[in-house]
VEXDORO-749484 format. One record per residue: x, y, z of N, C-alpha, C, O in turn. Coordinates in steps of 0.2 Angstrom, whole numbers, plus 5000, padded with zeros to 4 digits. Layout:
! VEXDORO-749484
atom nc1:X; nc2:Y; nc3:Z; cac1:X; cac2:Y; cac3:Z; cc1:X; cc2:Y; cc3:Z; oc1:X; oc2:Y; oc3:Z
...
//
This chain:
! VEXDORO-749484
atom nc1:5065; nc2:4998; nc3:5006; cac1:5058; cac2:5001; cac3:5007; cc1:5054; cc2:4995; cc3:5008; oc1:5056; oc2:4989; oc3:5007
atom nc1:5048; nc2:4998; nc3:5013; cac1:5042; cac2:4992; cac3:5013; cc1:5039; cc2:4994; cc3:5009; oc1:5039; oc2:5000; oc3:5007
atom nc1:5033; nc2:4989; nc3:5005; cac1:5027; cac2:4989; cac3:5002; cc1:5023; cc2:4985; cc3:5007; oc1:5025; oc2:4981; oc3:5011
atom nc1:5017; nc2:4986; nc3:5006; cac1:5013; cac2:4983; cac3:5010; cc1:5005; cc2:4980; cc3:5005; oc1:5002; oc2:4983; oc3:5000
atom nc1:5005; nc2:4974; nc3:5009; cac1:5002; cac2:4966; cac3:5002; cc1:4993; cc2:4967; cc3:5004; oc1:4993; oc2:4967; oc3:5010
atom nc1:4988; nc2:4967; nc3:5002; cac1:4981; cac2:4965; cac3:5003; cc1:4981; cc2:4957; cc3:5003; oc1:4982; oc2:4953; oc3:4998
atom nc1:4980; nc2:4956; nc3:5010; cac1:4980; cac2:4949; cac3:5013; cc1:4972; cc2:4945; cc3:5008; oc1:4970; oc2:4939; oc3:5008
atom nc1:4969; nc2:4949; nc3:5006; cac1:4964; cac2:4947; cac3:5002; cc1:4963; cc2:4947; cc3:4996; oc1:4958; oc2:4944; oc3:4994
atom nc1:4969; nc2:4952; nc3:4992; cac1:4969; cac2:4950; cac3:4982; cc1:4975; cc2:4952; cc3:4982; oc1:4976; oc2:4955; oc3:4977
atom nc1:4980; nc2:4951; nc3:4986; cac1:4988; cac2:4951; cac3:4985; cc1:4990; cc2:4959; cc3:4982; oc1:4996; oc2:4960; oc3:4982
atom nc1:4984; nc2:4965; nc3:4980; cac1:4989; cac2:4969; cac3:4977; cc1:4992; cc2:4972; cc3:4982; oc1:4990; oc2:4971; oc3:4988
atom nc1:4999; nc2:4976; nc3:4981; cac1:5006; cac2:4977; cac3:4982; cc1:5004; cc2:4985; cc3:4982; oc1:5004; oc2:4988; oc3:4977
atom nc1:5004; nc2:4988; nc3:4989; cac1:5004; cac2:4995; cac3:4989; cc1:5011; cc2:4998; cc3:4989; oc1:5015; oc2:4997; oc3:4994
atom nc1:5013; nc2:5001; nc3:4985; cac1:5021; cac2:5004; cac3:4986; cc1:5022; cc2:5012; cc3:4988; oc1:5021; oc2:5016; oc3:4983
atom nc1:5023; nc2:5015; nc3:4991; cac1:5024; cac2:5018; cac3:4994; cc1:5029; cc2:5024; cc3:4990; oc1:5028; oc2:5030; oc3:4990
atom nc1:5033; nc2:5023; nc3:4987; cac1:5034; cac2:5026; cac3:4979; cc1:5032; cc2:5028; cc3:4975; oc1:5033; oc2:5033; oc3:4972
atom nc1:5026; nc2:5024; nc3:4974; cac1:5022; cac2:5025; cac3:4969; cc1:5013; cc2:5030; cc3:4970; oc1:5010; oc2:5034; oc3:4966
atom nc1:5013; nc2:5027; nc3:4977; cac1:5006; cac2:5032; cac3:4977; cc1:4999; cc2:5025; cc3:4976; oc1:5000; oc2:5019; oc3:4977
atom nc1:4995; nc2:5027; nc3:4974; cac1:4989; cac2:5027; cac3:4970; cc1:4986; cc2:5031; cc3:4967; oc1:4980; oc2:5033; oc3:4967
atom nc1:4991; nc2:5033; nc3:4963; cac1:4989; cac2:5039; cac3:4958; cc1:4981; cc2:5040; cc3:4956; oc1:4979; oc2:5046; oc3:4955
atom nc1:4977; nc2:5032; nc3:4954; cac1:4970; cac2:5033; cac3:4952; cc1:4964; cc2:5036; cc3:4958; oc1:4959; oc2:5039; oc3:4957
atom nc1:4969; nc2:5035; nc3:4964; cac1:4963; cac2:5037; cac3:4969; cc1:4967; cc2:5042; cc3:4971; oc1:4968; oc2:5041; oc3:4977
atom nc1:4970; nc2:5047; nc3:4969; cac1:4971; cac2:5053; cac3:4974; cc1:4977; cc2:5052; cc3:4981; oc1:4978; oc2:5055; oc3:4986
atom nc1:4979; nc2:5046; nc3:4977; cac1:4986; cac2:5047; cac3:4982; cc1:4993; cc2:5048; cc3:4979; oc1:4996; oc2:5044; oc3:4976
atom nc1:4995; nc2:5054; nc3:4981; cac1:5000; cac2:5054; cac3:4979; cc1:5010; cc2:5050; cc3:4979; oc1:5012; oc2:5047; oc3:4984
atom nc1:5014; nc2:5052; nc3:4973; cac1:5018; cac2:5046; cac3:4976; cc1:5023; cc2:5048; cc3:4982; oc1:5023; oc2:5054; oc3:4984
atom nc1:5027; nc2:5043; nc3:4985; cac1:5029; cac2:5045; cac3:4991; cc1:5024; cc2:5046; cc3:4998; oc1:5027; oc2:5049; oc3:5003
atom nc1:5020; nc2:5044; nc3:4998; cac1:5016; cac2:5043; cac3:5002; cc1:5014; cc2:5037; cc3:5009; oc1:5008; oc2:5035; oc3:5010
atom nc1:5018; nc2:5034; nc3:5011; cac1:5017; cac2:5032; cac3:5019; cc1:5011; cc2:5027; cc3:5017; oc1:5006; oc2:5029; oc3:5014
atom nc1:5013; nc2:5021; nc3:5021; cac1:5006; cac2:5018; cac3:5020; cc1:5002; cc2:5021; cc3:5028; oc1:4996; oc2:5023; oc3:5028
atom nc1:5006; nc2:5022; nc3:5032; cac1:5003; cac2:5024; cac3:5037; cc1:5001; cc2:5032; cc3:5036; oc1:4996; oc2:5033; oc3:5040
atom nc1:5002; nc2:5038; nc3:5033; cac1:4998; cac2:5042; cac3:5031; cc1:4992; cc2:5042; cc3:5026; oc1:4990; oc2:5047; oc3:5024
atom nc1:4990; nc2:5036; nc3:5024; cac1:4983; cac2:5036; cac3:5018; cc1:4978; cc2:5036; cc3:5023; oc1:4978; oc2:5034; oc3:5029
atom nc1:4973; nc2:5039; nc3:5020; cac1:4966; cac2:5042; cac3:5024; cc1:4964; cc2:5036; cc3:5028; oc1:4966; oc2:5030; oc3:5026
atom nc1:4962; nc2:5037; nc3:5032; cac1:4960; cac2:5029; cac3:5035; cc1:4953; cc2:5028; cc3:5033; oc1:4950; oc2:5023; oc3:5036
atom nc1:4949; nc2:5032; nc3:5028; cac1:4946; cac2:5028; cac3:5021; cc1:4946; cc2:5026; cc3:5017; oc1:4940; oc2:5025; oc3:5013
atom nc1:4954; nc2:5025; nc3:5015; cac1:4956; cac2:5023; cac3:5009; cc1:4955; cc2:5017; cc3:5010; oc1:4954; oc2:5015; oc3:5016
atom nc1:4956; nc2:5012; nc3:5005; cac1:4954; cac2:5006; cac3:5001; cc1:4957; cc2:5002; cc3:4996; oc1:4960; oc2:5006; oc3:4992
atom nc1:4957; nc2:4995; nc3:4996; cac1:4963; cac2:4993; cac3:4991; cc1:4958; cc2:4994; cc3:4985; oc1:4952; oc2:4993; oc3:4984
atom nc1:4963; nc2:4997; nc3:4981; cac1:4959; cac2:5000; cac3:4971; cc1:4955; cc2:4992; cc3:4970; oc1:4949; oc2:4991; oc3:4968
atom nc1:4959; nc2:4985; nc3:4971; cac1:4956; cac2:4980; cac3:4968; cc1:4952; cc2:4975; cc3:4971; oc1:4950; oc2:4971; oc3:4967
atom nc1:4950; nc2:4975; nc3:4977; cac1:4945; cac2:4973; cac3:4980; cc1:4943; cc2:4976; cc3:4986; oc1:4941; oc2:4972; oc3:4990
atom nc1:4943; nc2:4983; nc3:4989; cac1:4939; cac2:4988; cac3:4992; cc1:4941; cc2:4984; cc3:5000; oc1:4937; oc2:4984; oc3:5004
atom nc1:4946; nc2:4981; nc3:5000; cac1:4949; cac2:4979; cac3:5009; cc1:4950; cc2:4986; cc3:5012; oc1:4950; oc2:4992; oc3:5009
atom nc1:4950; nc2:4986; nc3:5019; cac1:4951; cac2:4991; cac3:5022; cc1:4960; cc2:4991; cc3:5025; oc1:4962; oc2:4985; oc3:5026
atom nc1:4963; nc2:4994; nc3:5026; cac1:4970; cac2:4996; cac3:5028; cc1:4972; cc2:4991; cc3:5034; oc1:4977; oc2:4991; oc3:5036
atom nc1:4968; nc2:4988; nc3:5036; cac1:4970; cac2:4982; cac3:5041; cc1:4970; cc2:4977; cc3:5039; oc1:4971; oc2:4973; oc3:5044
atom nc1:4969; nc2:4974; nc3:5031; cac1:4968; cac2:4971; cac3:5029; cc1:4975; cc2:4967; cc3:5025; oc1:4976; oc2:4962; oc3:5022
atom nc1:4978; nc2:4974; nc3:5026; cac1:4986; cac2:4974; cac3:5021; cc1:4992; cc2:4972; cc3:5028; oc1:4992; oc2:4974; oc3:5034
atom nc1:4997; nc2:4967; nc3:5025; cac1:5002; cac2:4965; cac3:5029; cc1:5007; cc2:4970; cc3:5024; oc1:5007; oc2:4971; oc3:5018
atom nc1:5013; nc2:4974; nc3:5030; cac1:5022; cac2:4975; cac3:5028; cc1:5024; cc2:4970; cc3:5024; oc1:5021; oc2:4964; oc3:5024
atom nc1:5028; nc2:4971; nc3:5021; cac1:5031; cac2:4967; cac3:5016; cc1:5039; cc2:4971; cc3:5017; oc1:5038; oc2:4977; oc3:5016
atom nc1:5047; nc2:4968; nc3:5018; cac1:5051; cac2:4970; cac3:5016; cc1:5055; cc2:4969; cc3:5008; oc1:5056; oc2:4964; oc3:5005
atom nc1:5057; nc2:4975; nc3:5007; cac1:5059; cac2:4974; cac3:4998; cc1:5065; cc2:4971; cc3:4999; oc1:5067; oc2:4972; oc3:5005
atom nc1:5069; nc2:4968; nc3:4996; cac1:5076; cac2:4965; cac3:4994; cc1:5083; cc2:4969; cc3:4995; oc1:5089; oc2:4967; oc3:4997
atom nc1:5079; nc2:4978; nc3:4993; cac1:5082; cac2:4984; cac3:4993; cc1:5085; cc2:4984; cc3:4999; oc1:5091; oc2:4985; oc3:5000
atom nc1:5080; nc2:4984; nc3:5005; cac1:5081; cac2:4986; cac3:5011; cc1:5085; cc2:4981; cc3:5016; oc1:5088; oc2:4982; oc3:5021
atom nc1:5085; nc2:4975; nc3:5012; cac1:5086; cac2:4970; cac3:5017; cc1:5095; cc2:4968; cc3:5014; oc1:5097; oc2:4963; oc3:5016
atom nc1:5098; nc2:4972; nc3:5008; cac1:5101; cac2:4971; cac3:5006; cc1:5107; cc2:4977; cc3:5010; oc1:5113; oc2:4977; oc3:5008
//
């Protein structure tokens, strides 16, 4: 599974968890987030996130 890390503050978006505090349901892929979605911690845009592979997928 991929997670997405904010390069500015380190917040990790996990698609399995979503972002319920901001109306994003669990199992919402990063690519399916609204274009105006921002990091809930620092307000960075989607362009400021980088994809990370979790160990589950590497195994």
